[in-house]
N, C-alpha and C positions, 0 to 999 in steps of 0.2 A: 135596212146596216150602216145607210151614210150618216145617222142621229149619232151612231154608236163610235163611226170610225172620227167623224168629225173632233169631237169629246179628249180620243187619243194624242190626234195629230196639238190640236190648241194646245194640248199637257203639255205637251213635248215640248212644243215652238217657244211657250210659257218660259217653260223649266229655262232651254237652250241663253235664253235672251236677262232671265233675270242673274244667273252664273257668270254672264258677261259683265254686267251691269253693277254687283259683288263685288266682282274679281277683280277687273280693271278700271281702275280708275279713271283711265280715258274717255272711257264712256259715260260718262256721267255729265257730259256735257251735250248728249244725246236728249231733249227733251222728249223723246218718245218714247225713249224704252226706257224715260224715269217713269215715264204715263206705267208704264205695263207692270215695272216692278214696285209701285205703289200700293196695284191690284188687290184689295184685299181677295183669298177664295172664294168669300160668300157672296163680293160682287160680283164675281165673273159667273159665279153659276146665272147670274139675272138678264147676262149680258145676251144678244141675239149673239150665236155663236158665229156666224160670219161678219157680223162688225166685229169681230172681235179677232178672227184670222186678216180682216181688214190692217188692225190695230200694228197686232205683229206684223207684217208683212209692213209696215210702213215705218218699225222700232226696227229691221232688219236692213231696212234700204237705205235709210238713215245712217246703220252704222256703217253700213260701206262706203258711204260716202265719206264719210272720216276717213277710214280706213285707205279709200283711194285718195284722199287727200295727206294721208301722214305718208303715205307711200312714197309720194309723189314731189313731195317736198323732202322728205327726209331718207330715204331709201334710196330709192331707183338717184345713180348717180347724172347728172344731166349731159346734154349731149354734148359729143366734144371732149370732154374732160372722165371717159371711161382707162382702167388705170391697164395700162399698156402688156402685153404678155408676156415674162422676162423671154430672156434671146435664149435662146439652147446652148448649149456647152458643149 
């Protein structure tokens, strides 16, 4: 059963990663994600599924690093600069 389920999970992971790459331009700078996006279906069937899983994991890890970097720089306010709560009336 392991051989059947690994194809399912790998396919699902690849689908999600490809959508991230295709629909969000910010992820186009992630090289490991581009590598996944550029794989052809017939190439995927030739690869060792464990190696593919490792590649998918690396791409997702890199995407999280980009997200964290963006969050830290652009979203989360700097310490001491948080907005003050409005005074109660």
